[in-house]
N, C-alpha and C positions, 0 to 999 in steps of 0.2 A: 720119655721112652715111648717108642712106637715101632710099628712094622712097616717096611716099604717093599713093594713088589714092582719091578721094572719091566714086566712082560717077559715074553719068551723068544722074541725076535732079536738075534744078535747082530749080524752084519748089516742088515737093513733096518735096524730099530733105532729110534731117536725120540727125543733128544735128552730127556732126563727131567729131574725135578729139583726143587730148591725149598729148604726151610727158610722162611722169611720173617723178619721183624721189620715193620714199616709204619709210617704215620699217615699214609694216604687214606686208609679206611678199609672197611670190610669188603668193599666191592672193587678194590683196585685190580687193574689188569695191566700187565707189562707187555713186553715184546714177545713175539712168537719165535719158533725155531730155536736157534742157539741161545736166545734170551731167556729161556725157561719160564716165561711169564714174569720174570723178576727184573729184567733189564728196564731201566727207566725210573725205578723207585729211588727217590732221593729226598731225605736221608733214609738209609735202610741198612740192614745187616742180613746177608744171605749166605746160607751154606748150600753149595751146589752138589748135586749127585749127577754127574755127567756121564751119559752112556753113548756119546757119539764123538768121534774124533774130528775136531775142527782145527786144523794146523795153524790157521791164521790167528786163532785166539791164544795160541801157546798151549793147547791141550796136550795131555798125554795120550798116546795111542790106546792105552787100556782105559777101562771105565775108572773114573777118578772122582775125588772130592776136593773141595777148596772152600776157603772163607773169602767172601767179597763184601765190599761196602758200597753204598750209594748206587746200586743198580749196575755195577761194573760186571762184565763177563770175561774180560781179558786177563790172562795170567801174567802178562808182561808189564803191568803198570802198578803203581803204588797202592791203588785201591784193591788189589789182590792181597788180602791180609795174611793168608797162609795157604800152602799147597801150590800147585796140585800134587797129591799123592794118590796112588791107586786106592780105590774104595776097598777092595778085598786086600788083606795083607799080603797075599801071594799073587796079586795082580790078575785074579781069575775073573771071568765074565760074570757080571751080576744080572744080566738079562736072561735069567735061567728059570723064570716063572715061579721062583721060590720067595717066601717071606724072609726078609733080612731085618733082624733086630737092630735098631739104631737108638743111641742114647746121646743126648746133648746136655752138658753140665755147665753151670755158670757159678763161679765163686765171686760174689760181689766184694769181698774183702781183698782178696789177692787180685781181683779183676782178671781172672783166667777163664777163657772159654775153651771147652774141650769137646771133641767128637769121638764117639765109639761106633764102629760099624762091624757087624757080625761078631759082636762081643770082644772086639779088639780095638785098642786105642789107635786112632789114626792121625788126629791133628789137634794142635792147641795154639792159642794166641793170647797174649796179655793185652787187653784193651779195655779202656773205660767206656763201656757201652753208652751210659747215660750222657756223659759230657762230651766224649770225643765223637761218637757216632750220631747221637740224637740231640745234641746241643742243649742238654739240660732236661730234656723230656724223659720222665721215668716211666710213663705208661704208654705202651705202643700196641699196635695190632700184631698178632702173630698167626702164622698159618703156613700153607704149602702152595706152591705154584708148580705148574708143569706145562710143557709146550712141545710142539714139533713143527717141522717145516714140510719138506716133501715126503718124508718117511713117517712112520708111526710106530707105536707100541702101546700096550696097556701100561698105565702108570698109576699105581694105587698106594694110598697111605691108609693104614688102619690104626686108629687111636682107640684106646680103651674107652668103654662106654662111660665110666665115671672115674674120677681120681679123688683121692682124699689127701688133704693137706692140713695137718694138725699142728697148730702153734701153741696150744694151751697144754702145757705139760703137768699142770696141777689143778685138780678139780675138787670141789667140796660138796658133800651130800649130807642130808639128814638121814637118820636110820630108816630103812625101808625104801629109800629112793633109788632110782637107777639112772645111769647116764651112758651115752654112747661114746666109746673111746675109739681112736683111729690111729693106724700106723701109716706114715708116708710111704708112697711107692706105687708102682704100676700094679693094678689089680690082676694082671696076668701072672704075677709072681706068686710066691707062697708065703704064708704068714703063720707063725706059731707063737701064741701068747703064753706066758707063765707068770704067776700060778694060774691054773685053770679054774680054781674055786671062785665062785661069784660071777663067772662069765657065761654068757649065753652060748658061745661057741669059741673055743680057743684057737681055731684054725681059719678064721676069716679076718679080713682087713679091719672091719669095724664092728666088734662085738659090743653087746650091752653088758655093762658092769653093774652088779648089785652086791657089793661087798658088805659083809657084816661089820668088819672093822677096817680101819685105814689100811690100804694095800697099795704097793707099787707094782703095777703090771708092766712087764717088759715083753717086747715082741722081737723075734728073729725074722727078718725079712730076707728072702732069697729072690733076686730078680731072675729074668728069663735067661740070663747068661751065667747064672750060678754064683753071682756076687752076693755076699752076705753082709747086712748091716743090722745094728741093734738100736732100739729106741725104747724109752720108758715113759709111762704116764703115772703120776701119783694121784690116787683117789682117796681123799680124806673123808672119814665118816665122823661128823661132829656129834658127840653124845649130848643129850638134852641136859639142861642144868638141873641140879637138885635144889629144891627150894625148902628152906628151913625157917619157919616163922618164929622159932624160939620157944 
């Protein structure tokens, strides 16, 4: 989850940005202009956010999004995995100087990649990223590219300062100890934990838990688009043994 700003120049603004996964490295640089700085990365997976109409690439006249692989920028070839469709669900201009919320999800079991723009589902594609795109490589570089040719625009991506990813859903403490628990999600959203007893703050993403007895803490997370998810963490408090010498 992140915010994207495509500048405020519409007719003469170009070219757009891409969310990219690639194996070249952290200093990789692709082609300029219509290449978004993404063209030429192979292997790679790119989600383009295109704000300029290039008819020779099969672009839509409106600002649009698409899934590409291996540095491709043409919509008329097999390496165009999905799209193009308009970025805004109503085909509106996105070079409006505003922050646009974007969410990309990946389900590794169903192998489905999805894109949400301005809180609306826009694209999906079933693809085995690890084996089909990256030839068995499961760890890749990810980031953003942007470029222009003869025209220009401000092109900005805003990531949250920190993210929490909690995979430990059961923790064990001794009486009097404390532990930090965390809910997954974008820190720009809101968090509400219950019960509040034993927590340092029930309305933050990562409170400190100091329960007196074993407690299941559950969090209601609301993202910037108003979508709600729930998650729970079990914190067990182990009572000390009672020793009887007889």
